[in-house]
DSSP file (Angstrom, degrees, kcal/mol; ACC not computed):
  #  RESIDUE AA STRUCTURE BP1 BP2  ACC     N-H-->O    O-->H-N    N-H-->O    O-->H-N    TCO  KAPPA ALPHA  PHI   PSI    X-CA   Y-CA   Z-CA
    1    1 A M     >        0   0    0      0, 0.0     4,-2.0     0, 0.0     5,-0.2   0.000 360.0 360.0 360.0 -47.1  -49.1    7.7    9.9
    2    2 A R  H  >  +     0   0    0      1,-0.2     4,-2.4     2,-0.2     5,-0.2   0.887 360.0  53.3 -63.7 -38.6  -46.0    9.7   10.9
    3    3 A S  H  > S+     0   0    0      1,-0.2     4,-2.4     2,-0.2    -1,-0.2   0.884 108.4  49.7 -64.0 -39.8  -45.0    7.1   13.4
    4    4 A S  H  > S+     0   0    0      2,-0.2     4,-2.3     1,-0.2    -1,-0.2   0.889 111.0  49.5 -66.0 -39.7  -45.2    4.3   10.7
    5    5 A F  H  X S+     0   0    0     -4,-2.0     4,-2.5     2,-0.2    -2,-0.2   0.917 111.6  48.5 -65.2 -43.9  -43.1    6.4    8.3
    6    6 A T  H  X S+     0   0    0     -4,-2.4     4,-2.5     2,-0.2    -2,-0.2   0.911 111.6  50.0 -62.6 -43.2  -40.5    7.0   11.0
    7    7 A T  H  X S+     0   0    0     -4,-2.4     4,-2.3     1,-0.2    -1,-0.2   0.909 110.3  50.4 -61.4 -42.2  -40.4    3.3   11.8
    8    8 A F  H  X S+     0   0    0     -4,-2.3     4,-2.6     2,-0.2    -2,-0.2   0.917 110.7  48.9 -62.3 -44.5  -40.0    2.4    8.1
    9    9 A L  H  X S+     0   0    0     -4,-2.5     4,-2.5     1,-0.2    -2,-0.2   0.906 111.0  49.9 -63.3 -41.6  -37.1    4.9    7.8
   10   10 A L  H  X S+     0   0    0     -4,-2.5     4,-2.3     2,-0.2    -1,-0.2   0.897 110.8  50.3 -63.3 -39.9  -35.4    3.5   10.9
   11   11 A F  H  X S+     0   0    0     -4,-2.3     4,-2.3     2,-0.2    -2,-0.2   0.942 111.4  47.4 -62.4 -48.0  -35.8    0.0    9.5
   12   12 A C  H  X S+     0   0    0     -4,-2.6     4,-2.3     1,-0.2    -2,-0.2   0.905 112.2  50.0 -60.5 -42.4  -34.3    1.0    6.1
   13   13 A F  H  X S+     0   0    0     -4,-2.5     4,-2.5     2,-0.2    -1,-0.2   0.899 109.7  51.3 -63.7 -41.4  -31.4    2.7    7.8
   14   14 A S  H  X S+     0   0    0     -4,-2.3     4,-2.4     2,-0.2    -2,-0.2   0.905 110.0  48.8 -62.8 -42.8  -30.8   -0.4   10.0
   15   15 A V  H  X S+     0   0    0     -4,-2.3     4,-2.1     2,-0.2    -1,-0.2   0.908 111.1  51.1 -63.6 -41.4  -30.7   -2.6    6.9
   16   16 A F  H  X S+     0   0    0     -4,-2.3     4,-2.1     2,-0.2    -2,-0.2   0.928 111.3  47.1 -61.0 -46.6  -28.3   -0.2    5.2
   17   17 A L  H  X S+     0   0    0     -4,-2.5     4,-2.5     1,-0.2    -2,-0.2   0.889 110.5  52.1 -64.6 -39.7  -26.0   -0.2    8.2
   18   18 A A  H  X S+     0   0    0     -4,-2.4     4,-1.8     1,-0.2    -1,-0.2   0.892 109.4  50.6 -63.2 -38.7  -26.1   -4.0    8.4
   19   19 A G  H  X S+     0   0    0     -4,-2.1     4,-0.7     2,-0.2    -2,-0.2   0.903 111.1  47.7 -64.4 -41.7  -25.2   -4.2    4.7
   20   20 A C  H >X S+     0   0    0     -4,-2.1     3,-0.7     1,-0.2     4,-0.6   0.897 109.8  53.1 -65.9 -40.5  -22.2   -1.8    5.2
   21   21 A A  H 3< S+     0   0    0     -4,-2.5     3,-0.4     1,-0.2     4,-0.3   0.860 111.6  45.5 -64.1 -35.6  -21.0   -3.8    8.3
   22   22 A S  H 3X S+     0   0    0     -4,-1.8     4,-0.9     1,-0.2     3,-0.5   0.574  91.4  86.0 -84.4  -8.1  -21.0   -7.0    6.3
   23   23 A L  H XX S+     0   0    0     -3,-0.7     4,-1.3    -4,-0.7     3,-0.8   0.878  82.3  58.0 -60.6 -39.8  -19.3   -5.4    3.3
   24   24 A K  H 3< S+     0   0    0     -4,-0.6    -1,-0.2    -3,-0.4     3,-0.2   0.863 105.0  51.4 -61.0 -34.9  -15.8   -6.0    4.7
   25   25 A N  H 34 S+     0   0    0     -3,-0.5    -1,-0.3    -4,-0.3    -2,-0.2   0.731 108.6  52.3 -73.2 -21.2  -16.5   -9.7    4.9
   26   26 A K  H << S+     0   0    0     -4,-0.9     2,-0.5    -3,-0.8    -1,-0.2   0.702  92.6  85.1 -87.2 -21.9  -17.6   -9.8    1.3
   27   27 A I  S  < S-     0   0    0     -4,-1.3     2,-0.4    -3,-0.2    32,-0.0  -0.707  72.8-140.5 -87.8 124.6  -14.5   -8.1   -0.1
   28   28 A E        -     0   0    0     -2,-0.5    31,-0.2     1,-0.1    -2,-0.1  -0.687  36.5-103.2 -77.5 136.9  -11.5  -10.3   -0.9
   29   29 A K        -     0   0    0     -2,-0.4    -1,-0.1    29,-0.1   114,-0.0  -0.399  31.2-124.1 -66.1 126.1   -8.4   -8.4    0.1
   30   30 A P        -     0   0    0      0, 0.0     2,-0.3     0, 0.0    27,-0.2  -0.338  30.5-148.3 -61.1 153.0   -6.5   -6.9   -2.8
   31   31 A T  E     -A   56   0A   0     25,-2.0    25,-3.3   112,-0.1     2,-0.7  -0.848  17.1-112.2-123.9 160.5   -2.8   -8.0   -2.9
   32   32 A I  E     -A   55   0A   0    112,-0.4    23,-0.2    -2,-0.3     3,-0.1  -0.844  30.2-179.2 -89.9 116.8    0.4   -6.5   -4.0
   33   33 A S  E     -     0   0A   0     21,-2.8     2,-0.3    -2,-0.7    -1,-0.2   0.733  65.6  -0.8 -91.6 -23.4    1.5   -8.4   -7.0
   34   34 A S  E     -A   54   0A   0     20,-1.1    20,-2.6     2,-0.0     2,-0.4  -0.983  55.3-154.6-160.8 156.7    4.8   -6.5   -7.6
   35   35 A V  E     -A   53   0A   0     -2,-0.3     2,-0.5    18,-0.2    18,-0.2  -1.000   6.5-165.4-133.2 133.6    6.9   -3.7   -6.2
   36   36 A A  E     -A   52   0A   0     16,-2.4    16,-2.9    -2,-0.4     2,-0.5  -0.987   4.9-166.7-119.6 127.6    9.4   -1.6   -8.1
   37   37 A I  E     -A   51   0A   0     -2,-0.5     2,-0.4    14,-0.2    14,-0.2  -0.962   8.1-178.6-116.5 122.9   11.8    0.5   -6.2
   38   38 A E  E     -A   50   0A   0     12,-2.3    12,-3.0    -2,-0.5     2,-0.8  -0.981  27.3-132.1-124.8 130.1   13.8    3.2   -8.1
   39   39 A L  E     +A   49   0A   0     -2,-0.4    10,-0.2    10,-0.2     3,-0.1  -0.720  30.8 173.1 -79.1 112.6   16.4    5.5   -6.7
   40   40 A K  E     +     0   0A   0      8,-2.8     2,-0.3    -2,-0.8     9,-0.2   0.826  62.5  12.1 -91.9 -36.3   15.3    8.9   -8.0
   41   41 A Q  E     -A   48   0A   0      7,-1.5     7,-2.3     2,-0.0     2,-0.4  -0.999  61.0-175.2-148.0 138.7   17.7   11.3   -6.2
   42   42 A L  E     +A   47   0A   0     -2,-0.3     2,-0.3     5,-0.2     5,-0.2  -0.978  18.6 139.7-140.6 123.0   20.8   10.7   -4.1
   43   43 A D        -     0   0    0      3,-1.7    -2,-0.0    -2,-0.4     0, 0.0  -0.885  63.2 -86.1-146.6-177.4   22.9   13.2   -2.2
   44   44 A A  S    S+     0   0    0     -2,-0.3     3,-0.1     1,-0.2    63,-0.1   0.793 121.9  35.8 -65.2 -29.4   24.7   13.3    1.2
   45   45 A N  S    S+     0   0    0      1,-0.2     2,-0.3    60,-0.0    -1,-0.2   0.760 122.8   7.6 -99.8 -27.3   21.6   14.4    3.2
   46   46 A S        -     0   0    0     59,-0.1    -3,-1.7    60,-0.1     2,-0.4  -0.986  50.9-152.4-154.2 161.1   18.6   12.7    1.6
   47   47 A Q  E     -AB  42 104A   0     57,-2.9    57,-2.6    -2,-0.3     2,-0.5  -0.982  11.5-147.9-134.0 145.7   17.5   10.1   -0.9
   48   48 A T  E     -AB  41 103A   0     -7,-2.3    -8,-2.8    -2,-0.4    -7,-1.5  -0.972  13.7-168.5-118.4 126.4   14.3    9.9   -2.9
   49   49 A L  E     -AB  39 102A   0     53,-3.3    53,-3.1    -2,-0.5     2,-0.7  -0.907  15.4-146.7-111.5 138.9   12.8    6.6   -3.8
   50   50 A A  E     -AB  38 101A   0    -12,-3.0   -12,-2.3    -2,-0.4     2,-0.7  -0.934  18.7-168.2-100.4 114.8   10.0    6.0   -6.2
   51   51 A V  E     -AB  37 100A   0     49,-2.8    49,-2.6    -2,-0.7     2,-0.6  -0.919   1.4-168.6-107.8 113.0    8.1    3.0   -4.9
   52   52 A T  E     -AB  36  99A   0    -16,-2.9   -16,-2.4    -2,-0.7     2,-0.4  -0.906   2.4-164.7-107.1 120.9    5.6    1.7   -7.5
   53   53 A L  E     -AB  35  98A   0     45,-3.0    45,-2.1    -2,-0.6     2,-0.6  -0.860  10.7-152.6-103.7 135.4    3.1   -0.9   -6.2
   54   54 A T  E     -AB  34  97A   0    -20,-2.6   -21,-2.8    -2,-0.4   -20,-1.1  -0.948  18.8-161.1-104.1 116.0    1.0   -3.1   -8.6
   55   55 A L  E     -AB  32  96A   0     41,-3.1    41,-2.1    -2,-0.6     2,-0.5  -0.834   2.9-151.7-103.0 133.3   -2.2   -3.9   -6.7
   56   56 A K  E     -AB  31  95A   0    -25,-3.3   -25,-2.0    -2,-0.4    39,-0.2  -0.894   1.6-152.7-108.8 130.4   -4.3   -6.9   -7.8
   57   57 A N        -     0   0    0     37,-3.2    36,-0.2    -2,-0.5    37,-0.2  -0.895  10.2-175.6-103.2 112.3   -8.1   -7.0   -7.3
   58   58 A P        +     0   0    0      0, 0.0    -1,-0.1     0, 0.0     2,-0.1   0.521  55.6  99.0 -83.5  -3.4   -9.5  -10.5   -7.0
   59   59 A N  S    S-     0   0    0    -31,-0.2    34,-2.2     2,-0.2    35,-0.2  -0.379  79.5-124.5 -85.3 160.6  -13.1   -9.3   -6.7
   60   60 A G  S    S+     0   0    0     32,-0.2     2,-0.3    -2,-0.1    32,-0.2   0.139  91.8  59.0 -88.1  19.2  -15.7   -9.1   -9.5
   61   61 A F  S    S-     0   0    0     30,-0.1    32,-0.3    29,-0.0    -2,-0.2  -0.977  94.3 -91.0-144.8 155.7  -16.2   -5.4   -8.9
   62   62 A T        -     0   0    0     -2,-0.3    -2,-0.1    30,-0.1    27,-0.0  -0.411  34.4-152.6 -67.1 138.5  -14.1   -2.2   -9.0
   63   63 A I  E     -C   90   0B   0     27,-2.2    27,-3.0    -2,-0.1     2,-0.6  -0.968   5.0-148.6-114.4 119.4  -12.5   -1.3   -5.7
   64   64 A P  E     -C   89   0B   0      0, 0.0     2,-0.6     0, 0.0    25,-0.2  -0.771   7.5-160.7 -87.4 125.0  -11.8    2.4   -5.1
   65   65 A I  E     -C   88   0B   0     23,-3.4    23,-2.3    -2,-0.6    69,-0.2  -0.928  10.3-179.1-104.2 121.0   -8.7    3.1   -2.9
   66   66 A T        +     0   0    0     67,-2.5     2,-0.3    -2,-0.6    68,-0.1   0.681  67.6  11.4 -95.3 -20.3   -8.8    6.6   -1.5
   67   67 A K  E     -D  133   0C   0     66,-0.9    66,-3.0    21,-0.1     2,-0.4  -0.980  57.9-163.1-156.6 145.8   -5.5    6.5    0.4
   68   68 A L  E     -DE 132  84C   0     16,-2.5    16,-2.7    -2,-0.3     2,-0.4  -0.986   7.1-174.3-134.4 123.6   -2.5    4.3    0.7
   69   69 A A  E     -DE 131  83C   0     62,-2.4    62,-2.3    -2,-0.4     2,-0.3  -0.958  11.2-176.8-117.4 135.9    0.0    4.4    3.5
   70   70 A I  E     -DE 130  82C   0     12,-3.1    12,-2.2    -2,-0.4     2,-0.4  -0.934  21.3-156.9-133.7 155.7    3.2    2.2    3.5
   71   71 A D  E     -DE 129  81C   0     58,-2.8    58,-2.3    -2,-0.3     2,-0.5  -0.998  16.7-159.5-125.3 131.8    6.2    1.4    5.6
   72   72 A L  E     -DE 128  80C   0      8,-3.1     7,-2.6    -2,-0.4     8,-1.8  -0.960   7.5-174.0-118.4 126.4    9.3    0.1    3.9
   73   73 A S  E     -DE 127  78C   0     54,-2.7    54,-2.4    -2,-0.5     2,-0.5  -0.964   6.4-161.8-116.6 135.0   12.0   -1.9    5.7
   74   74 A I  E >  S-DE 126  77C   0      3,-2.2     3,-1.3    -2,-0.4    52,-0.3  -0.977  79.4  -7.8-117.2 127.8   15.3   -2.8    4.0
   75   75 A N  T 3  S-     0   0    0     50,-4.0    -1,-0.2    -2,-0.5    51,-0.1   0.880 131.0 -57.3  53.8  41.6   17.3   -5.6    5.6
   76   76 A Q  T 3  S+     0   0    0     49,-0.3     2,-0.5     1,-0.2    -1,-0.3   0.660 113.6 117.3  65.3  21.9   14.9   -5.6    8.6
   77   77 A Q  E <  S-E   74   0C   0     -3,-1.3    -3,-2.2    32,-0.0    -1,-0.2  -0.977  71.5-118.8-119.4 124.0   15.6   -1.9    9.3
   78   78 A G  E     +E   73   0C   0     -2,-0.5    -5,-0.3    -5,-0.2     3,-0.1  -0.404  42.3 165.1 -59.4 126.0   12.7    0.6    9.1
   79   79 A V  E     -     0   0C   0     -7,-2.6     2,-0.3     1,-0.4    26,-0.3   0.784  50.3  -1.1-112.6 -45.0   13.7    3.0    6.4
   80   80 A I  E     -E   72   0C   0     -8,-1.8    -8,-3.1    24,-0.1    -1,-0.4  -0.998  44.0-164.0-157.0 148.5   10.8    5.0    5.3
   81   81 A S  E     +E   71   0C   0     -2,-0.3     2,-0.3   -10,-0.2   -10,-0.2  -0.967  24.8 149.4-131.4 150.5    7.0    5.7    5.7
   82   82 A G  E     -E   70   0C   0    -12,-2.2   -12,-3.1    -2,-0.3     2,-0.3  -0.987  25.6-142.0-169.1 173.0    4.8    7.5    3.4
   83   83 A A  E     -E   69   0C   0     -2,-0.3     2,-0.4   -14,-0.3   -14,-0.3  -0.979   2.8-152.2-145.9 155.6    1.3    7.9    2.0
   84   84 A S  E     -E   68   0C   0    -16,-2.7   -16,-2.5    -2,-0.3    16,-0.1  -0.998   6.8-171.2-129.0 134.1   -0.5    8.7   -1.2
   85   85 A T        +     0   0    0     -2,-0.4     2,-0.4   -18,-0.2    -1,-0.1   0.239  48.7 125.4-104.8  11.3   -3.9   10.3   -1.4
   86   86 A E        -     0   0    0    -18,-0.1     2,-0.3     1,-0.1    -2,-0.1  -0.585  65.1-125.2 -68.6 122.3   -4.1    9.7   -5.2
   87   87 A Q        -     0   0    0     -2,-0.4     2,-0.4   -23,-0.0   -21,-0.2  -0.543  28.8-170.4 -75.0 133.2   -7.4    7.8   -5.7
   88   88 A V  E     -C   65   0B   0    -23,-2.3   -23,-3.4    -2,-0.3     2,-0.7  -0.989  13.3-152.2-124.8 131.0   -6.9    4.5   -7.6
   89   89 A N  E     -C   64   0B   0     -2,-0.4   -27,-0.0   -25,-0.2    -2,-0.0  -0.904  11.6-151.0-103.0 110.4   -9.7    2.4   -8.9
   90   90 A L  E     -C   63   0B   0    -27,-3.0   -27,-2.2    -2,-0.7     6,-0.1  -0.716  22.4-129.2 -80.7 117.2   -8.7   -1.2   -9.1
   91   91 A P    >   -     0   0    0      0, 0.0     3,-2.2     0, 0.0   -34,-0.3  -0.258  35.8 -80.7 -67.0 154.7  -10.7   -2.8  -11.9
   92   92 A A  T 3  S-     0   0    0      1,-0.3   -32,-0.2   -32,-0.2   -30,-0.1  -0.316 114.6  -6.8 -54.6 128.6  -12.7   -6.0  -11.3
   93   93 A K  T 3  S+     0   0    0    -34,-2.2    -1,-0.3   -32,-0.3     2,-0.2   0.776 124.0  98.9  53.0  30.2  -10.3   -9.0  -11.6
   94   94 A G    <   -     0   0    0     -3,-2.2   -37,-3.2   -35,-0.2     2,-0.3  -0.548  68.4-106.1-131.0-165.9   -7.6   -6.5  -12.7
   95   95 A E  E     -B   56   0A   0    -39,-0.2     2,-0.3    -2,-0.2   -39,-0.2  -0.893  19.1-170.5-129.2 156.1   -4.6   -4.5  -11.5
   96   96 A G  E     -B   55   0A   0    -41,-2.1   -41,-3.1    -2,-0.3     2,-0.4  -0.978  16.0-134.9-142.0 154.2   -3.8   -0.9  -10.8
   97   97 A K  E     -B   54   0A   0     -2,-0.3     2,-0.4   -43,-0.2   -43,-0.2  -0.888  14.2-173.9-115.8 143.7   -0.5    0.9  -10.1
   98   98 A V  E     -B   53   0A   0    -45,-2.1   -45,-3.0    -2,-0.4     2,-0.5  -0.999   7.8-160.4-132.0 130.6    0.3    3.5   -7.5
   99   99 A T  E     -B   52   0A   0     -2,-0.4     2,-0.5   -47,-0.2   -47,-0.2  -0.956   5.1-168.4-113.8 128.7    3.7    5.3   -7.3
  100  100 A L  E     -B   51   0A   0    -49,-2.6   -49,-2.8    -2,-0.5     2,-0.7  -0.964  13.4-147.6-114.3 128.8    4.8    7.0   -4.1
  101  101 A L  E     -B   50   0A   0     -2,-0.5     2,-0.4   -51,-0.2   -51,-0.2  -0.872  26.3-176.5 -93.7 117.4    7.7    9.4   -4.0
  102  102 A L  E     -B   49   0A   0    -53,-3.1   -53,-3.3    -2,-0.7     2,-0.4  -0.953  13.9-156.3-123.3 132.6    9.3    8.9   -0.6
  103  103 A S  E     +B   48   0A   0     -2,-0.4     2,-0.3   -55,-0.2   -55,-0.2  -0.854  25.9 147.3-108.2 143.8   12.3   10.8    0.8
  104  104 A T  E     -B   47   0A   0    -57,-2.6   -57,-2.9    -2,-0.4     2,-0.5  -0.919  48.0-109.6-155.9 177.3   14.5    9.5    3.5
  105  105 A N    >   -     0   0    0    -26,-0.3     3,-0.6    -2,-0.3   -59,-0.1  -0.965  22.7-169.3-120.2 110.9   18.0    9.5    4.9
  106  106 A L  G >   +     0   0    0     -2,-0.5     3,-2.2     1,-0.2     4,-0.1   0.197  51.6 117.4 -86.0  17.2   19.5    6.0    4.4
  107  107 A Y  G >   +     0   0    0      1,-0.3     3,-2.0     2,-0.2    -1,-0.2   0.866  69.6  59.1 -54.5 -39.7   22.5    6.8    6.7
  108  108 A K  G <  S+     0   0    0     -3,-0.6    -1,-0.3     1,-0.3     4,-0.2   0.656 100.6  58.4 -67.2 -12.4   21.5    4.0    9.1
  109  109 A L  G <> S+     0   0    0     -3,-2.2     4,-2.7     1,-0.2    -1,-0.3   0.318  70.7 108.6 -96.3   8.5   21.8    1.5    6.3
  110  110 A V  H <> S+     0   0    0     -3,-2.0     4,-2.4     1,-0.2     5,-0.2   0.910  78.9  49.6 -54.0 -46.9   25.5    2.3    5.5
  111  111 A P  H  > S+     0   0    0      0, 0.0     4,-1.8     0, 0.0    -1,-0.2   0.903 111.7  49.7 -59.6 -38.1   26.7   -1.0    6.9
  112  112 A T  H  > S+     0   0    0      1,-0.2     4,-2.1    -4,-0.2    -2,-0.2   0.917 111.6  47.9 -64.1 -43.9   24.1   -2.8    4.8
  113  113 A F  H  X S+     0   0    0     -4,-2.7     4,-2.8     2,-0.2    -1,-0.2   0.845 106.5  57.4 -68.3 -32.8   25.2   -0.9    1.7
  114  114 A R  H  X S+     0   0    0     -4,-2.4     4,-1.3    -5,-0.3    -1,-0.2   0.935 109.0  45.9 -61.6 -44.0   28.8   -1.7    2.4
  115  115 A T  H  X S+     0   0    0     -4,-1.8     4,-0.9     1,-0.2     3,-0.3   0.916 113.4  49.9 -62.0 -42.9   28.0   -5.4    2.4
  116  116 A W  H >< S+     0   0    0     -4,-2.1     3,-0.8     1,-0.2     6,-0.2   0.887 103.7  58.6 -64.4 -39.7   26.0   -5.0   -0.8
  117  117 A V  H 3< S+     0   0    0     -4,-2.8    -1,-0.2     1,-0.3    -2,-0.2   0.846 102.3  55.6 -60.4 -33.8   28.8   -3.0   -2.6
  118  118 A K  H 3< S+     0   0    0     -4,-1.3    -1,-0.3     1,-0.3    -2,-0.2   0.806 129.7  14.0 -68.7 -28.1   31.1   -6.0   -2.1
  119  119 A N  S X< S+     0   0    0     -4,-0.9     3,-1.7    -3,-0.8     4,-0.3  -0.591  72.2 175.9-145.8  78.0   28.6   -8.3   -3.8
  120  120 A P  T 3  S+     0   0    0      0, 0.0     3,-0.4     0, 0.0    -3,-0.1   0.594  73.0  66.7 -67.9 -11.1   26.0   -6.1   -5.7
  121  121 A T  T 3  S+     0   0    0      1,-0.2    -4,-0.1    -5,-0.1    -5,-0.1   0.600  82.8  75.8 -84.5  -8.6   24.2   -9.0   -7.3
  122  122 A I  S <  S-     0   0    0     -3,-1.7    -1,-0.2    -6,-0.2    28,-0.1   0.797  87.0-149.9 -74.3 -26.4   22.8  -10.4   -4.0
  123  123 A G        -     0   0    0     -3,-0.4    27,-0.3    -4,-0.3    -1,-0.1   0.063  16.4 -90.7  76.0 165.5   20.1   -7.7   -3.5
  124  124 A L  E     - F   0 149C   0     25,-3.0    25,-3.1    -8,-0.0     2,-0.1  -0.968  35.3-123.1-118.1 125.5   18.8   -6.4   -0.3
  125  125 A P  E     - F   0 148C   0      0, 0.0   -50,-4.0     0, 0.0     2,-0.3  -0.420  36.3-179.0 -67.6 140.0   15.8   -8.0    1.3
  126  126 A Y  E     -DF  74 147C   0     21,-2.8    21,-2.1   -52,-0.3     2,-0.4  -0.956  19.5-155.7-137.3 158.2   12.9   -5.7    2.0
  127  127 A Q  E     -DF  73 146C   0    -54,-2.4   -54,-2.7    -2,-0.3     2,-0.5  -1.000   6.6-164.1-133.1 134.8    9.4   -5.8    3.5
  128  128 A L  E     +DF  72 145C   0     17,-3.2    17,-2.2    -2,-0.4     2,-0.4  -0.978   9.8 178.0-118.4 125.4    6.6   -3.4    2.6
  129  129 A T  E     +DF  71 144C   0    -58,-2.3   -58,-2.8    -2,-0.5     2,-0.3  -0.934  13.8 153.0-121.7 151.2    3.5   -3.2    4.9
  130  130 A G  E     -DF  70 143C   0     13,-2.2    13,-2.6    -2,-0.4     2,-0.4  -0.968  36.1-124.7-163.1 176.9    0.7   -0.9    4.3
  131  131 A K  E     -DF  69 142C   0    -62,-2.3   -62,-2.4    -2,-0.3     2,-0.5  -0.996  16.4-154.3-138.1 130.5   -2.9    0.0    4.7
  132  132 A A  E     -DF  68 141C   0      9,-2.9     9,-2.2    -2,-0.4     2,-0.4  -0.905  13.9-141.3-105.2 129.5   -5.4    0.9    1.9
  133  133 A S  E     -D   67   0C   0    -66,-3.0   -67,-2.5    -2,-0.5   -66,-0.9  -0.773  21.9-177.3 -92.2 132.3   -8.4    3.1    2.8
  134  134 A L  E >   - F   0 137C   0      3,-0.6     3,-1.5    -2,-0.4     6,-0.2  -0.951  33.6 -99.5-126.4 145.8  -11.6    2.2    1.1
  135  135 A P  T 3  S+     0   0    0      0, 0.0     3,-0.0     0, 0.0     0, 0.0  -0.375 108.0  15.4 -60.4 143.8  -15.0    3.9    1.3
  136  136 A L  T 3  S+     0   0    0      1,-0.1     2,-0.6     2,-0.1  -112,-0.2   0.404 104.6  95.4  71.5   0.1  -17.4    2.3    3.7
  137  137 A I  E X   -F  134   0C   0     -3,-1.5     3,-1.0     1,-0.1    -3,-0.6  -0.907  58.2-165.9-120.7 103.5  -14.6    0.2    5.4
  138  138 A S  E 3  S+     0   0C   0     -2,-0.6    -1,-0.1     1,-0.3    -2,-0.1   0.821  83.9  38.1 -63.3 -36.8  -13.6    2.2    8.5
  139  139 A N  E 3  S-     0   0C   0      1,-0.2    -1,-0.3    -6,-0.0    -7,-0.1   0.479  98.7-144.4 -94.6  -1.5  -10.3    0.4    9.3
  140  140 A G  E <   -     0   0C   0     -3,-1.0     2,-0.4    -6,-0.2    -1,-0.2  -0.200  27.4 -73.3  68.7-166.6   -9.2   -0.1    5.7
  141  141 A I  E     -F  132   0C   0     -9,-2.2    -9,-2.9    -4,-0.1     2,-0.2  -0.970  39.9-122.7-130.0 146.2   -7.4   -3.3    4.6
  142  142 A S  E     -F  131   0C   0     -2,-0.4     2,-0.3   -11,-0.2   -11,-0.2  -0.577  21.6-162.8 -90.3 151.6   -3.8   -4.3    5.3
  143  143 A L  E     -F  130   0C   0    -13,-2.6   -13,-2.2    -2,-0.2     2,-0.3  -0.948   7.3-178.4-130.3 150.2   -1.2   -5.1    2.7
  144  144 A D  E     +F  129   0C   0     -2,-0.3  -112,-0.4   -15,-0.2     2,-0.3  -0.991   5.5 167.1-151.5 141.4    2.1   -6.9    2.9
  145  145 A Y  E     -F  128   0C   0    -17,-2.2   -17,-3.2    -2,-0.3     2,-0.4  -0.980  11.6-165.3-155.5 142.8    4.9   -7.8    0.5
  146  146 A Q  E     +F  127   0C   0     -2,-0.3     2,-0.3   -19,-0.2   -19,-0.2  -0.972  25.6 130.7-129.0 146.8    8.4   -9.1    0.7
  147  147 A G  E     -F  126   0C   0    -21,-2.1   -21,-2.8    -2,-0.4     2,-0.4  -0.916  50.2 -87.5-166.3-168.2   11.1   -9.2   -1.9
  148  148 A K  E     -F  125   0C   0     -2,-0.3     2,-0.5   -23,-0.3   -25,-0.1  -0.988  29.2-153.0-123.3 133.2   14.7   -8.4   -2.8
  149  149 A W  E     -F  124   0C   0    -25,-3.1   -25,-3.0    -2,-0.4  -113,-0.0  -0.913   2.4-162.3-106.5 126.7   15.8   -5.0   -4.1
  150  150 A V        -     0   0    0     -2,-0.5     3,-0.1   -27,-0.3  -113,-0.1  -0.883  19.2-150.5-106.6  98.6   18.9   -4.8   -6.3
  151  151 A P        -     0   0    0      0, 0.0   -28,-0.1     0, 0.0  -113,-0.1  -0.166  38.1 -73.4 -62.6 163.1   19.9   -1.1   -6.2
  152  152 A P        -     0   0    0      0, 0.0  -114,-0.0     0, 0.0     0, 0.0  -0.315  62.6 -96.5 -57.6 139.6   21.7    0.4   -9.2
  153  153 A S        -     0   0    0      1,-0.2   -36,-0.1    -3,-0.1    -3,-0.0  -0.302  22.0-142.3 -61.4 136.3   25.3   -0.8   -9.4
  154  154 A P              0   0    0      0, 0.0    -1,-0.2     0, 0.0   -37,-0.0   0.541 360.0 360.0 -76.1  -3.9   27.8    1.5   -7.9
  155  155 A F              0   0    0      0, 0.0    -2,-0.1     0, 0.0     0, 0.0   0.420 360.0 360.0-107.5 360.0   30.3    0.7  -10.7
C-alpha cells in the first residue's frame, strides 16, 4: 500500500514538473511598447534618469514580473544598468508600467551631447535590453527596445 502511494506521488510530481517545463513554451513573450526617459537630476559628477517602461502582455492571463533588469545604451555606448524588484502584474491582454531610477556618469557621452547641442531636435538613438524574472521560469524572458531620446533642450 505504501509503495503504491509513493509511486502515485512520484507520478503526480513528474506531471507537475513536466507542466512547469512546458510553461515557458506556452507564454507569449511580453514586449516593451514604449519607453520614457526623463532626466531627474544633473550635476557634474552624476546624473539620475527615470526610465519608465510600458510592458504589454499578449497572453490571456496575468503575468507576474518579480524582477526587471535593464541595460541602456545611448548612441551605441553602454551608459547604465539597473534593476527593479518592484513586482508588477501585467494584466491579461493589457499593459503595466515600471519606473526605474538609475544613476550614472554620462561623461563618456560628452562628444555625443556636443553633437546633439548643435542640433537638439535630432534625438539620440538608444537601445534598451533587459530580462524579466517570472515565477516558474528559471531563466526569465528577454526584452529589447530601440528608439530615439530627445533630452530636454539646453536653451
